[in-house]
Structures are given as C-alpha cells and as structure tokens.
MARNUGU-137424 format. One line per field, with one value per atom (N, C-alpha, C): atom name; x, y, z. Coordinates in pm, whole numbers, plus 50000, padded with zeros to 5 digits. Layout:
N
bavex	CA, ... $
x	X, ... $
y	Y, ... $
z	Z, ... $
***
This chain:
175
bavex	N, CA, C, N, CA, C, N, CA, C, N, CA, C, N, CA, C, N, CA, C, N, CA, C, N, CA, C, N, CA, C, N, CA, C, N, CA, C, N, CA, C, N, CA, C, N, CA, C, N, CA, C, N, CA, C, N, CA, C, N, CA, C, N, CA, C, N, CA, C, N, CA, C, N, CA, C, N, CA, C, N, CA, C, N, CA, C, N, CA, C, N, CA, C, N, CA, C, N, CA, C, N, CA, C, N, CA, C, N, CA, C, N, CA, C, N, CA, C, N, CA, C, N, CA, C, N, CA, C, N, CA, C, N, CA, C, N, CA, C, N, CA, C, N, CA, C, N, CA, C, N, CA, C, N, CA, C, N, CA, C, N, CA, C, N, CA, C, N, CA, C, N, CA, C, N, CA, C, N, CA, C, N, CA, C, N, CA, C, N, CA, C, N, CA, C, N, CA, C, N, CA, C, N, CA, C, N, CA, C, N, CA, C, N, CA, C, N, CA, C, N, CA, C, N, CA, C, N, CA, C, N, CA, C, N, CA, C, N, CA, C, N, CA, C, N, CA, C, N, CA, C, N, CA, C, N, CA, C, N, CA, C, N, CA, C, N, CA, C, N, CA, C, N, CA, C, N, CA, C, N, CA, C, N, CA, C, N, CA, C, N, CA, C, N, CA, C, N, CA, C, N, CA, C, N, CA, C, N, CA, C, N, CA, C, N, CA, C, N, CA, C, N, CA, C, N, CA, C, N, CA, C, N, CA, C, N, CA, C, N, CA, C, N, CA, C, N, CA, C, N, CA, C, N, CA, C, N, CA, C, N, CA, C, N, CA, C, N, CA, C, N, CA, C, N, CA, C, N, CA, C, N, CA, C, N, CA, C, N, CA, C, N, CA, C, N, CA, C, N, CA, C, N, CA, C, N, CA, C, N, CA, C, N, CA, C, N, CA, C, N, CA, C, N, CA, C, N, CA, C, N, CA, C, N, CA, C, N, CA, C, N, CA, C, N, CA, C, N, CA, C, N, CA, C, N, CA, C, N, CA, C, N, CA, C, N, CA, C, N, CA, C, N, CA, C, N, CA, C, N, CA, C, N, CA, C, N, CA, C, N, CA, C, N, CA, C, N, CA, C, N, CA, C, N, CA, C, N, CA, C, N, CA, C, N, CA, C, N, CA, C, N, CA, C, N, CA, C, N, CA, C, N, CA, C, N, CA, C, N, CA, C, N, CA, C, N, CA, C, N, CA, C, N, CA, C, N, CA, C, N, CA, C, N, CA, C, N, CA, C, N, CA, C, N, CA, C, N, CA, C, N, CA, C, N, CA, C, N, CA, C, N, CA, C, N, CA, C, N, CA, C, N, CA, C, N, CA, C, N, CA, C $
x	50106, 50009, 50084, 50099, 50131, 50082, 50208, 50157, 50147, 50034, 50014, 50058, 50161, 50219, 50152, 50010, 49935, 49867, 49774, 49718, 49561, 49531, 49346, 49302, 49194, 49062, 49076, 49060, 49049, 49179, 49217, 49338, 49302, 49186, 49191, 49333, 49334, 49478, 49367, 49449, 49374, 49409, 49450, 49563, 49431, 49333, 49234, 49093, 49142, 49032, 49052, 49239, 49261, 49276, 49343, 49299, 49188, 49020, 48949, 48908, 48909, 48888, 48955, 49034, 49130, 49079, 49015, 48989, 48854, 48709, 48679, 48654, 48740, 48752, 48799, 48879, 48940, 48800, 48741, 48567, 48492, 48463, 48393, 48397, 48575, 48588, 48563, 48611, 48617, 48435, 48337, 48218, 48189, 48178, 48161, 48206, 48346, 48434, 48335, 48239, 48195, 48058, 47981, 47851, 47779, 47721, 47614, 47531, 47507, 47438, 47315, 47228, 47073, 47048, 47168, 47188, 47184, 47241, 47254, 47077, 47126, 46999, 47030, 46923, 46955, 47087, 47134, 47270, 47348, 47342, 47486, 47539, 47652, 47733, 47693, 47660, 47673, 47874, 47879, 47975, 48011, 48083, 48055, 48213, 48271, 48441, 48414, 48345, 48332, 48221, 48145, 48066, 48109, 48226, 48291, 48382, 48423, 48550, 48488, 48380, 48258, 48216, 48191, 48136, 48266, 48372, 48476, 48539, 48515, 48578, 48465, 48321, 48213, 48252, 48285, 48281, 48407, 48530, 48697, 48716, 48667, 48781, 48854, 48918, 48964, 49073, 49195, 49307, 49217, 49159, 49120, 49053, 48986, 48922, 48995, 49125, 49220, 49259, 49290, 49364, 49250, 49172, 49060, 49074, 49029, 49030, 49171, 49299, 49359, 49387, 49356, 49331, 49239, 49110, 48982, 48999, 49082, 49124, 49211, 49318, 49407, 49347, 49273, 49205, 49091, 49065, 48919, 49064, 49130, 49206, 49281, 49286, 49403, 49295, 49139, 48997, 48934, 49007, 48918, 48959, 48912, 48985, 48952, 48943, 48926, 49024, 49041, 49178, 49208, 49302, 49386, 49356, 49489, 49432, 49317, 49262, 49108, 49046, 49048, 49011, 49067, 49228, 49313, 49250, 49248, 49178, 49099, 48955, 48831, 48799, 48872, 48868, 48903, 49085, 49117, 49053, 49005, 48913, 48825, 48757, 48574, 48652, 48708, 48678, 48793, 48811, 48899, 48771, 48710, 48600, 48501, 48464, 48393, 48408, 48539, 48620, 48617, 48627, 48606, 48482, 48365, 48227, 48245, 48327, 48306, 48314, 48187, 48128, 48050, 48030, 47964, 47789, 47739, 47574, 47512, 47423, 47387, 47473, 47599, 47721, 47691, 47608, 47579, 47467, 47405, 47247, 47290, 47245, 47217, 47168, 47107, 47039, 47124, 47207, 47359, 47473, 47461, 47563, 47499, 47380, 47316, 47336, 47258, 47308, 47474, 47604, 47685, 47765, 47720, 47743, 47668, 47556, 47500, 47607, 47598, 47644, 47792, 47847, 48043, 48053, 47918, 47894, 47947, 47854, 47826, 47922, 48015, 48160, 48248, 48259, 48373, 48368, 48197, 48199, 48230, 48208, 48252, 48396, 48463, 48600, 48639, 48575, 48595, 48619, 48490, 48428, 48544, 48595, 48669, 48826, 48850, 48968, 48998, 48875, 48886, 48752, 48741, 48600, 48507, 48422, 48294, 48289, 48295, 48246, 48132, 47982, 47881, 47849, 47814, 47775, 47608, 47527, 47367, 47376, 47475, 47478, 47581, 47629, 47750, 47628, 47550, 47501, 47355, 47323, 47235, 47263, 47409, 47464, 47551, 47568, 47623, 47534, 47375, 47263, 47199, 47249, 47186, 47319, 47408, 47544, 47465, 47476, 47441, 47352, 47208, 47112, 47129, 47165, 47163, 47329, 47384, 47524, 47456, 47353, 47341, 47195, 47176, 47059, 47168, 47242, 47303, 47437, 47405, 47473, 47421, 47282, 47183, 47256, 47338, 47379, 47534, 47590, 47754, 47774, 47681, 47700, 47692, 47601, 47597, 47745, 47766, 47894, 47988, 48030, 48159, 48112, 47996, 47961, 47994, 47987, 48018, 48179, 48247, 48375, 48456, 48406, 48469, 48450, 48408, 48391, 48564, 48651, 48778, 48907, 48801, 48913, 48923, 49059, 48995, 48927, 48869, 48825, 48929, 48857, 48954, 48965, 49124, 49148, 49068, 49048, 49004, 49104, 49106, 49186, 49227 $
y	49859, 49997, 50135, 50197, 50390, 50448, 50482, 50649, 50767, 50843, 50954, 51055, 51168, 51280, 51408, 51412, 51469, 51505, 51600, 51689, 51582, 51554, 51474, 51608, 51605, 51692, 51835, 51931, 52053, 52131, 52205, 52330, 52412, 52411, 52542, 52507, 52649, 52600, 52649, 52579, 52577, 52697, 52810, 52892, 52983, 53012, 53096, 53038, 52887, 52832, 52870, 52814, 52805, 52933, 53047, 53171, 53241, 53204, 53230, 53105, 52994, 52959, 52986, 53025, 53067, 53227, 53315, 53387, 53387, 53272, 53261, 53175, 53133, 53085, 53184, 53252, 53393, 53486, 53498, 53563, 53534, 53402, 53307, 53273, 53257, 53246, 53391, 53504, 53655, 53660, 53624, 53648, 53575, 53409, 53353, 53379, 53459, 53483, 53595, 53706, 53801, 53826, 53718, 53701, 53754, 53821, 53919, 53818, 53855, 53814, 53787, 53900, 53848, 53784, 53724, 53651, 53471, 53497, 53352, 53296, 53151, 53048, 52979, 52960, 52893, 52922, 53094, 53091, 53041, 53006, 52927, 52998, 53024, 53076, 52965, 52952, 52845, 52872, 52692, 52682, 52684, 52798, 52882, 52794, 52790, 52776, 52625, 52548, 52409, 52370, 52440, 52418, 52441, 52545, 52580, 52423, 52427, 52308, 52138, 52156, 52028, 52066, 52152, 52204, 52215, 52210, 52189, 52113, 52029, 51890, 51866, 51822, 51808, 51829, 51942, 52004, 51979, 51955, 52022, 51884, 51769, 51609, 51640, 51555, 51468, 51579, 51592, 51664, 51826, 51860, 52034, 52003, 51910, 51909, 51904, 51859, 51827, 51950, 52057, 52164, 52275, 52276, 52360, 52335, 52224, 52162, 52232, 52236, 52285, 52404, 52488, 52615, 52710, 52611, 52686, 52637, 52533, 52472, 52590, 52652, 52728, 52891, 52922, 53049, 53038, 52964, 52977, 52916, 52854, 52848, 52998, 53021, 53181, 53287, 53272, 53342, 53307, 53178, 53130, 53062, 53042, 52971, 52827, 52756, 52578, 52571, 52401, 52362, 52289, 52388, 52362, 52229, 52151, 51998, 51925, 51942, 51926, 51959, 52079, 52175, 52129, 52136, 52018, 51890, 51835, 51710, 51668, 51744, 51752, 51819, 51915, 51998, 51910, 51851, 51793, 51673, 51603, 51483, 51481, 51569, 51603, 51661, 51747, 51780, 51639, 51584, 51475, 51385, 51326, 51243, 51265, 51422, 51492, 51480, 51474, 51490, 51343, 51226, 51111, 51084, 51165, 51116, 51235, 51315, 51368, 51304, 51301, 51225, 51077, 51056, 50916, 51006, 50882, 50917, 51075, 51135, 51209, 51353, 51355, 51464, 51597, 51624, 51747, 51829, 51726, 51747, 51837, 51971, 52008, 51949, 51897, 51815, 51736, 51681, 51561, 51658, 51790, 51906, 51951, 51960, 51980, 51879, 51722, 51679, 51601, 51650, 51629, 51748, 51858, 51945, 51912, 51936, 51915, 51755, 51617, 51571, 51552, 51658, 51701, 51778, 51864, 51976, 51841, 51727, 51655, 51560, 51533, 51456, 51543, 51686, 51788, 51762, 51808, 51815, 51654, 51527, 51407, 51440, 51448, 51467, 51539, 51679, 51756, 51696, 51635, 51596, 51464, 51408, 51294, 51349, 51462, 51542, 51626, 51681, 51782, 51765, 51722, 51705, 51843, 51862, 51957, 51896, 52094, 52036, 51960, 52059, 52006, 51926, 51765, 51731, 51754, 51776, 51810, 51920, 52020, 52172, 52093, 52088, 52027, 51967, 51878, 51800, 51882, 52012, 52116, 52204, 52250, 52360, 52254, 52093, 52054, 51998, 52010, 51988, 52137, 52232, 52376, 52408, 52365, 52444, 52400, 52195, 52157, 52205, 52246, 52292, 52409, 52488, 52616, 52649, 52505, 52552, 52447, 52365, 52279, 52385, 52502, 52609, 52687, 52755, 52851, 52782, 52644, 52542, 52546, 52580, 52626, 52737, 52793, 52953, 52951, 52839, 52816, 52736, 52586, 52513, 52583, 52650, 52711, 52767, 52849, 52965, 52901, 52746, 52675, 52604, 52557, 52521, 52586, 52736, 52879, 52847, 52826, 52808, 52712, 52614, 52520, 52465, 52565, 52576, 52640, 52710, 52752, 52636, 52536, 52389, 52305, 52222, 52131, 52029, 51980, 51840, 51737, 51619, 51554, 51442, 51426, 51330, 51143, 51126, 50981, 50927, 50760, 50688, 50615 $
z	49992, 50003, 50027, 49959, 49899, 50007, 50053, 50180, 50063, 50090, 50043, 50130, 50031, 50103, 50087, 49998, 49975, 50095, 50142, 50257, 50221, 50296, 50269, 50399, 50308, 50405, 50390, 50477, 50451, 50440, 50349, 50365, 50497, 50521, 50615, 50739, 50800, 50903, 51053, 51104, 51236, 51365, 51287, 51373, 51431, 51346, 51340, 51443, 51415, 51525, 51663, 51694, 51817, 51876, 51812, 51881, 51917, 51778, 51867, 51997, 52006, 52104, 52245, 52226, 52326, 52380, 52304, 52342, 52410, 52332, 52363, 52516, 52523, 52688, 52788, 52754, 52848, 52863, 52787, 52781, 52885, 52866, 52984, 53076, 53111, 53263, 53317, 53212, 53296, 53325, 53284, 53273, 53356, 53384, 53497, 53660, 53655, 53752, 53790, 53695, 53778, 53741, 53711, 53738, 53809, 53761, 53890, 53984, 54121, 54170, 54207, 54092, 54053, 53993, 53893, 53773, 53817, 53963, 53955, 53991, 53974, 54017, 54101, 54208, 54329, 54386, 54357, 54448, 54344, 54235, 54155, 54055, 54026, 53885, 53770, 53674, 53563, 53537, 53493, 53498, 53328, 53308, 53203, 53067, 53095, 53123, 53075, 53127, 53122, 52991, 52998, 52867, 52724, 52774, 52633, 52634, 52700, 52675, 52626, 52732, 52656, 52470, 52477, 52387, 52241, 52291, 52183, 52181, 52220, 52270, 52184, 52182, 52105, 51940, 51938, 51805, 51714, 51771, 51719, 51745, 51861, 51867, 51985, 52022, 52116, 52117, 52052, 52092, 52115, 52083, 52079, 52234, 52232, 52382, 52501, 52477, 52548, 52609, 52517, 52497, 52561, 52482, 52561, 52743, 52749, 52922, 52997, 52913, 52970, 53021, 52897, 52887, 52958, 52964, 53059, 53194, 53257, 53439, 53427, 53326, 53405, 53374, 53294, 53321, 53490, 53445, 53611, 53704, 53705, 53821, 53845, 53776, 53754, 53875, 53852, 53879, 53989, 54052, 54187, 54273, 54321, 54469, 54471, 54359, 54318, 54352, 54394, 54425, 54288, 54256, 54112, 54030, 54094, 54068, 53995, 54109, 54088, 53896, 53923, 53770, 53662, 53653, 53551, 53517, 53574, 53573, 53528, 53610, 53551, 53416, 53380, 53224, 53124, 53188, 53032, 52994, 53088, 53128, 53022, 53100, 52984, 52829, 52848, 52734, 52642, 52669, 52565, 52573, 52651, 52652, 52551, 52565, 52455, 52351, 52309, 52154, 52115, 52190, 52151, 52077, 52138, 52056, 51933, 51907, 51762, 51644, 51578, 51403, 51451, 51558, 51600, 51641, 51661, 51606, 51705, 51661, 51720, 51784, 51769, 51799, 51753, 51701, 51691, 51670, 51735, 51813, 51950, 51980, 52071, 52211, 52190, 52344, 52325, 52285, 52356, 52433, 52336, 52414, 52547, 52574, 52680, 52795, 52728, 52838, 52933, 52817, 52823, 52917, 52893, 53009, 53128, 53155, 53284, 53361, 53254, 53322, 53347, 53272, 53285, 53396, 53448, 53599, 53694, 53669, 53774, 53820, 53687, 53719, 53781, 53723, 53774, 53928, 53943, 54113, 54169, 54140, 54210, 54206, 54156, 54135, 54205, 54245, 54321, 54499, 54481, 54622, 54671, 54565, 54637, 54686, 54540, 54570, 54692, 54681, 54831, 54861, 55020, 55050, 55107, 55073, 55158, 55275, 55390, 55511, 55527, 55419, 55443, 55283, 55304, 55210, 55138, 55223, 55144, 55100, 55160, 55074, 54925, 54944, 54805, 54706, 54801, 54623, 54585, 54694, 54616, 54516, 54565, 54477, 54353, 54344, 54227, 54180, 54182, 54126, 54032, 54135, 54058, 54004, 53961, 53937, 53752, 53776, 53630, 53573, 53617, 53584, 53480, 53571, 53528, 53379, 53407, 53311, 53197, 53177, 53084, 53016, 53134, 53033, 52945, 53014, 52934, 52816, 52808, 52719, 52613, 52573, 52468, 52381, 52476, 52402, 52357, 52445, 52403, 52332, 52271, 52216, 52055, 52061, 51883, 51851, 51967, 51916, 51891, 51992, 51962, 51796, 51775, 51652, 51538, 51545, 51456, 51473, 51567, 51559, 51541, 51504, 51484, 51336, 51210, 51079, 51089, 51216, 51133, 51183, 51237, 51226, 51087, 51101, 50950, 51018, 50888, 50935, 50910, 51009, 51028, 50903, 50892, 50748, 50751, 50705, 50696, 50697, 50747, 50749, 50615 $
***
C-alpha cells in the first residue's frame, strides 16, 4: 500500500480556530467570575468554561478538547479559589472524552451537548468531592445539582457559538 503525502481533508489552517477558542475561553472565564448576584440560579453561577470545554471537544475532536480543557482550567484557576489539581483533571478529561464522541451518531445535536454539559458538571463535582471533600455534603449536593441545571441551560447558548467556531478547524482526515 502506498503512502500519500498529499494532505487529505480541508486545507484550512487551524490557527484562527485556536486563537478564537483561546479568546472564547478567556471571555467565558471572565464572565463566570464576574457573574452578578441577581442572575444566579439557586445562588449558583453556571460553569461556562466547562460548558465551552465540552462543546469544543464535541465539535472539534479529542486533542482540541484536551487543549481547551487545559486552557479552561488554567483560566478558571487563575480567577477562582477552586483546587487547581481538580480543575485540570476534570476539565482536561471531560474535554477529551467529549472529543472522542465527535463524528458519532447524534454528536452534532444540541440536546446531546446539553446532556453532556450537565453530566460534565456533575462529574467535575464528583471529582472535586473525592479530592477535596466539602464540610457539608448536603449543601454540596444542592449546589452541584443547581450548577449542573444552570450550566446545561446556558449550554444552549454556548454550544451553537462553538459550532460556529468549529468551522475554522480543519476537517478530520479519513484513514
């Protein structure tokens, strides 16, 4: 079998997509850290950065989700008092796992993205529970469920924005 050195797929450069993803994660981290009190749902702010990481993974693939998870965890750790190790483990893992679903059945559906965002917030909360237990588990459960519902609700706005952004990434090559 001959190996072809001719590029397959789109000839677009992913540089613009990476720059726009960087800016999107930075803006969402800033919005999440300055979320006004009167816009909170059950006293909880949405995890916009995690929603963007999962959406980027789902729209652009595993390596892009892993990179977005690293950058999102870095930005959110710089602005919050959350445990840094937990953020990097959960954000990078969830971004990569969402990226493995790219190209699968229903992977371009908004409903799947919303479900994955809600599940991702719950998994991130469980990782945080195991690695840095809170003093009150009952309050933690209510906080995580509220955050998951609110993040999924705003995921309806984040995912289409990321889908528009994914047009700047090259298409995956066929094996």
